[in-house]
C-alpha positions in Angstrom: 37.8 3.2 -66.3 34.1 3.7 -66.7 32.4 5.1 -63.7 30.2 2.7 -61.8 26.7 3.7 -60.7 26.1 3.1 -57.0 22.5 3.4 -55.7 22.2 2.3 -52.0 23.7 -1.1 -51.7 23.5 -1.9 -55.4 26.2 -1.3 -57.9 25.7 -1.1 -61.6 28.5 -1.4 -64.2 26.8 1.2 -66.5 24.1 3.8 -66.4 22.1 1.7 -68.8 22.2 -1.2 -66.4 20.8 1.0 -63.7 18.1 2.3 -66.0 17.1 -1.2 -67.0 16.9 -2.4 -63.4 14.3 0.3 -62.6 12.6 -0.2 -65.9 12.2 -3.9 -65.1 10.7 -3.0 -61.7 8.3 -0.6 -63.3 7.1 -3.0 -65.9 6.7 -5.8 -63.4 3.5 -4.2 -62.0 0.2 -3.1 -63.3 -1.1 0.4 -62.8 -2.4 0.8 -59.3 -0.3 -2.0 -57.8 2.0 -1.5 -54.8 5.7 -2.4 -54.9 6.9 -5.3 -52.8 9.4 -4.7 -50.0 12.5 -5.3 -52.1 11.4 -3.0 -55.0 10.1 -0.4 -52.5 13.6 -0.3 -50.9 15.3 0.1 -54.3 13.1 3.0 -55.3 13.6 4.7 -51.9 17.4 4.3 -52.2 17.2 6.0 -55.6 15.1 8.8 -54.0 17.9 9.2 -51.3 20.1 10.6 -54.1 17.6 13.3 -55.1 18.8 16.9 -54.3 15.2 17.7 -53.3 14.7 14.5 -51.3 13.2 16.3 -48.3 10.5 18.0 -50.4 9.8 14.8 -52.3 9.4 12.8 -49.1 7.3 15.3 -47.1 6.3 13.7 -43.8 7.5 10.4 -45.0 6.9 7.8 -47.8 4.7 5.0 -46.7 4.3 3.2 -50.0 5.2 3.3 -53.7 2.6 2.4 -56.4 2.5 2.3 -60.1 0.6 5.2 -61.7 -0.3 6.3 -65.2 0.7 9.7 -66.5 -2.3 10.4 -68.7 -0.7 13.1 -70.8 2.0 10.8 -72.0 0.2 7.5 -71.6 3.1 6.1 -69.7 3.6 4.5 -66.3 5.6 6.0 -63.5 6.5 5.4 -59.9 4.2 7.3 -57.5 5.4 8.1 -54.0 2.6 8.1 -51.5 3.3 10.2 -48.4 2.0 9.8 -44.8 -0.5 12.6 -45.2 -2.1 10.9 -48.3 -0.5 13.2 -50.9 1.5 11.7 -53.8 4.1 12.7 -56.3 5.4 11.1 -59.5 9.1 10.0 -59.3 11.0 9.6 -62.6 13.8 7.1 -62.3 15.1 8.1 -65.7 15.5 11.8 -64.8 17.1 10.9 -61.4 19.7 8.4 -62.8 20.6 10.7 -65.7 21.0 13.7 -63.5 24.6 14.7 -62.6 25.5 14.4 -58.9 25.3 17.6 -56.9 28.2 18.8 -54.7 26.1 17.8 -51.6 25.5 14.3 -53.1 29.2 13.8 -53.7 30.1 15.0 -50.2 27.3 12.9 -48.6 28.5 9.7 -50.4 32.0 10.3 -49.3 30.9 10.9 -45.7 28.9 7.6 -45.8 32.0 5.8 -47.0 33.9 7.3 -44.1 31.7 5.7 -41.5 30.7 2.5 -43.3 33.1 0.3 -41.2 31.7 1.9 -38.0 28.2 1.1 -39.1 29.1 -2.5 -40.0 30.7 -2.9 -36.5 27.4 -1.8 -34.9 25.5 -4.4 -36.9 28.1 -7.1 -36.1 28.0 -6.3 -32.3 24.2 -6.5 -32.3 24.2 -9.9 -34.0 27.0 -11.2 -31.7 24.9 -10.3 -28.6 21.4 -11.1 -29.8 21.6 -13.6 -32.6 19.5 -16.8 -32.4 19.9 -19.3 -35.2 21.3 -16.6 -37.5 18.5 -14.1 -36.8 17.9 -11.1 -34.6 14.9 -9.0 -33.7 14.2 -5.9 -35.8 14.2 -3.1 -33.2 11.0 -1.6 -34.6 8.8 -4.6 -35.4 10.2 -7.3 -33.1 10.3 -9.7 -36.0 13.2 -12.2 -36.2 15.2 -11.3 -39.4 18.3 -12.5 -41.2 21.5 -10.4 -41.5 20.9 -9.7 -45.2 17.4 -8.3 -44.6 18.4 -5.8 -41.9 20.0 -2.4 -42.1 21.4 0.1 -39.6 19.0 3.1 -39.6 19.7 6.6 -38.4 16.7 7.5 -36.2 15.2 11.0 -36.0 16.1 13.7 -35.4 19.6 12.9 -36.5 19.1 11.2 -39.8 22.3 10.8 -41.9 21.4 13.7 -44.1 20.8 16.0 -41.1 24.1 15.0 -39.6 25.9 15.8 -42.9 23.9 19.1 -43.2 24.9 20.2 -39.6 28.5 19.2 -40.1 28.8 21.3 -43.2 27.3 24.3 -41.4 29.3 23.9 -38.3 32.6 23.7 -40.2 31.6 26.4 -42.8 32.5 24.1 -45.6 32.4 25.1 -49.3 31.5 21.9 -51.0 32.7 23.1 -54.4 36.2 23.1 -52.9 36.2 19.6 -51.4 38.7 17.2 -52.9 38.1 13.5 -53.3 40.1 10.3 -53.9 38.7 8.3 -56.8 38.0 4.7 -55.7 37.1 2.0 -58.2 36.2 4.6 -60.8 33.9 6.5 -58.4 34.6 9.7 -56.6 33.6 8.6 -53.1 36.4 9.2 -50.6 37.5 12.4 -48.9 41.0 13.3 -49.7 41.5 15.3 -46.5 42.3 12.8 -43.8 41.7 15.3 -41.0 38.3 16.2 -42.4 37.4 12.6 -42.8 38.3 11.8 -39.1 36.5 15.0 -38.0 33.3 13.8 -39.7 33.7 10.3 -38.3 33.9 11.6 -34.7 31.0 14.0 -35.2 28.8 11.3 -36.7 29.6 8.8 -34.0 28.7 11.4 -31.4 25.4 12.4 -32.9 24.0 9.2 -34.5 21.1 7.3 -32.8 21.1 4.0 -34.6 18.6 1.1 -34.8 18.8 -2.3 -36.5 15.6 -2.5 -38.6 14.2 -4.4 -41.6 15.4 -2.8 -44.8 11.9 -1.9 -46.0 11.5 0.3 -42.8 14.6 2.3 -43.6 14.0 5.7 -45.2 10.2 5.3 -44.9 10.1 6.3 -41.3 11.1 10.0 -41.6 7.8 11.0 -40.1 8.6 9.7 -36.7 8.5 12.0 -33.7 11.7 14.0 -33.1 12.6 12.4 -29.8 15.9 12.4 -27.9 18.2 9.4 -27.6 16.5 6.4 -26.1 17.7 3.5 -24.1 17.5 1.0 -27.0 19.3 3.2 -29.4 22.7 1.8 -30.6 25.8 4.0 -30.7 29.2 3.6 -32.4 31.8 2.4 -30.0 35.2 3.8 -30.8 38.6 2.5 -29.6 
């Protein structure tokens, strides 16, 4: 079975389909234009798979614009950071790059807690929904289910939680075994390790329900401790 390409919440049947999706976004704008919220999110979700994501993001990505690489006379996505600096981001190089051991492990960990994350979102909607909408916990705007996501707030972003879990358990990622699901290696084979991560994540995660375009772009926020309005995973 041909391996599917998963980028954030999107799933592509082939690598070419993924490349064409981002090519379409790139060609939909003129040089200097900023991406809209939906396209912005797609680019940031691709950035999330980058092994040097932290260096690429710097203090946080506040916008993505279309830039021209003069030497090659081609267009590229340009990530604009909070401090005003910017860096080119090649969707072609990122999609064609093989997954690192950390990326594989991180994806498997995210799959491990996806039901817990969904339950947090469901519980929030059940308690606060008005006519099918709830308030984004950052902006206060009323937003529909499909336009909201569960965000890991600083300091315990999802990547940080995975990093610390690896360190605390002295894991050697090259030795981790996976179960292949729907053509993609994305589930931990060790049930004890899976449950151990789930418990660690649920203990450390400070969650917020936010508009999708705010997710990932807020890594510059102050590193503050758990706050009253933070959501947590409730286990049975």
